[in-house]
Residue, then its C-alpha position, 0 to 999 in steps of 0.5 A: m529530529d522527531t521521527y514518525a511513521v504514517i500508515l495509509a489505510g484508506d484504500p478500500g482494497l477490494q483486490l481480494w474480493p469476495r473476502a474484501r468488501s468496502d467495509l472490510p478492506k484487504f488490510l483488515l482480513p486475517l490472511l496471516s496466522d497471527g493477524s491482518t497485514l495492518q496489524h503486522t505493519v504496526r508490529h514491525l514498526q514498533p521496535l523503531f516507533a512508539p505507539e504515539q509516534l504512529l499515525i493511521v490515516t483512514t476514512a470516516v467509514l473505516a475509522p471505527l473499525i481501525r480503532q477497534h483493530l488497533p487498540e494500542i494506537p491512541a485515538e487521536n493518532v487516527l487521522v480521518e479523511p471524509f472519504g478517499r481521494g487518492t494518496a496525494p490528498c491523503l499525504m497533503l492532509t498528513t503534512l498539514w496535521y503535523r504542521q498543526r501540531g507544531i512539527p512541520d519538519a517531522l521526519l516521516v516514514v510513509l507506508p501502505a497498510d496492506h503490504l506483507i514484509s518479512n526479513i524484519g531485520e533488513f527492513h529496519l536497517s533499510l528504514e534507518h538508512a533512509l531516515w539518515a539520508a532524508e534528514r540530511l537531504n532535501a529529497p524524499i527517499l523511495l524504497g525499491h526492490p529488484p523486480e522478479r517478474p514482469e508485474t503490471r500492478f507495481g510502480y517502476v523506478q528507473i535509476e541512474e547507472h551509478p550510486a548517488e555520489e553524496l551517499a556512495g556505498r549506501g545503496f542510494y541512487r538518483v531517480r531518472t523516471f517513474a512509471e506507475k503500473p505499466d502494461r505487461a510488454t512494458a513491464q517485461r522491457f523494464l525487467e530486461s533493462g536492468d535499471f528499473l526497480w519495483y517501488s514498494g510504496i514506502i517513502v521516507a521524507r521530511s514533512s515539509v519536503l513532501w508538502s513542497m513537492l505536493q504543492h508544486s505538482l498539485p497547486e489547486h489541491a494544496a490551496i483547497l486543503e490549506s484553506v481548512a488547515q486550521q479545521l482538520d478536526a471539523p468533519e464538515a469543513l473537511e468534507v466540503a474541501y474534499r468534495q472539491l478535490r480531483p482524485i489522484s495518487f501521489e505516484h501519478g500526481v507527483l512522482e511521474k511529474a518530478p522523479q528527479q527530485t527523489l532518491l531510491l534506496r535499493c532494498s533486500f527485505d522480502w516484500s509483497d503487496l498481496g494484491t491478488w489471490d494469485e499472490v496469496y497462493r504464491l506466498m503460502l505453503k503448499d501440500p504435496r499436490n501443490n494445493v493451498l487448502e483453507g477451512d473445510v475443504v475436500t479434494l480428489n485428484t486436484s492439484g495446483c489450487y488455492v481453495s478457501a472455504s467459509g462455513k460450508p464445506l467445499v469439494l473439488v474433484g479432478v480439477e487443477d490450477l483454480i482459485v476458489v474463495d467462498s464468503d458470506s456474500a459470494l463465491l469466486i471461481c477463477r483460473r489461477g493466473q487470472s485473478e488480476q481480472l478482479d479489478e475489471l470485475i469490480r468496475y463491472l459490479r459498480r457500473k451495474r450498481m450491484h453494490r450489495l456484492l461490494 
C-alpha cells in the first residue's frame, strides 16, 4: 500500500509569543541549533518518505513562507486551506486531496509541525509498527507516551488494561476514553491512575478510515467539503465552503466521541510539543547557575532564568526563576512556571484588538 506523511502546519502557534506571531508561527522559529521544528519534522521523516510522499497542510497566509522554508518539498505538495478551521476540517480536506489524486485508501502518518522528537531510531520503529497495524486493521493508530507530570496542555488516552489480542506483544492497546486538555486536578488523577497516556498528536491510518470517522462524527462538515471535492485547487470555491464550517479539532470532534474505534501504540521515543517557554527552558542545557542565556545577555547573582535577547543587550541583576524574551515588537517578562498564562494573554490582546502585537 502507498504510504505518505502529512504534516499539519496551519495553526498560527502563538504559544511562544512574542517571538511567535500570526505570520511567523512557532514551528517556523529557529529554536533549535539546526533549524525550526518543521524542518526537523521533515528531516526525521525523510529516511522513510521521499519528498514527493510528504504533504504539508497550511493556510493561505503561511503557504508562501512554507514553500520558502522547505524548498525540497514539491510546490504541489503544499495543500492550502483558505484559513484555519481546526484539525478536523484540515484532515477532511487532506483525505479529499488524496481521493482526488486517485489514492483514496492511502496509508497516512499525520503529525503536527511544531513538536520536537528525538530518539529518531525509536521514532522510526514506532512508525513502522503503526503502519503495519493500520494497514491490517480498520482503525486509526494513535501514538502515546507514558505521562511524566500532570500536564494540562495535552490530550490523554485511557487504555484497556491488557494489550489488544490481535496485536499481542507489539505494544498496542484498545482505547477506552479520550480527554483533551484536562484541568490540573484531573491531569493529576490521570497520572496517578496508571492507565492514561499522553497523546502525541500523531495518527497513523488509512485515508478512507479517517474520512469515514470524520464523516460519521461531523456529517455537516463532511457534506460541505465534499461539495467542493472537485475544486480543491480553486481558492474561491474552497473559501466559500470554509466560511460555512464551525471550527473544531479532530480531538474534540472525533476522538472524544468515538475513542473505542481507535488503538494506541505505547511509544518510547522522546517527544515534546514545545508549547510553552517553560518547556523550552526545560529542554535546554543550563549553565552552572541553572540559567539558559541566548544572545547578548549579562547576568549578576541571577539563577534559574531563561533569557533570550534579540538585538539590544539584556542585563539581569539579583533575580531568579524568570522568563525574559525580547523581540522586535514586545518584551515578555514572567515568572518561570507561569508561561502557560500566555494563552490567556493572547485572548486578552485579541479582545482589545491589539493586533499589532500579534
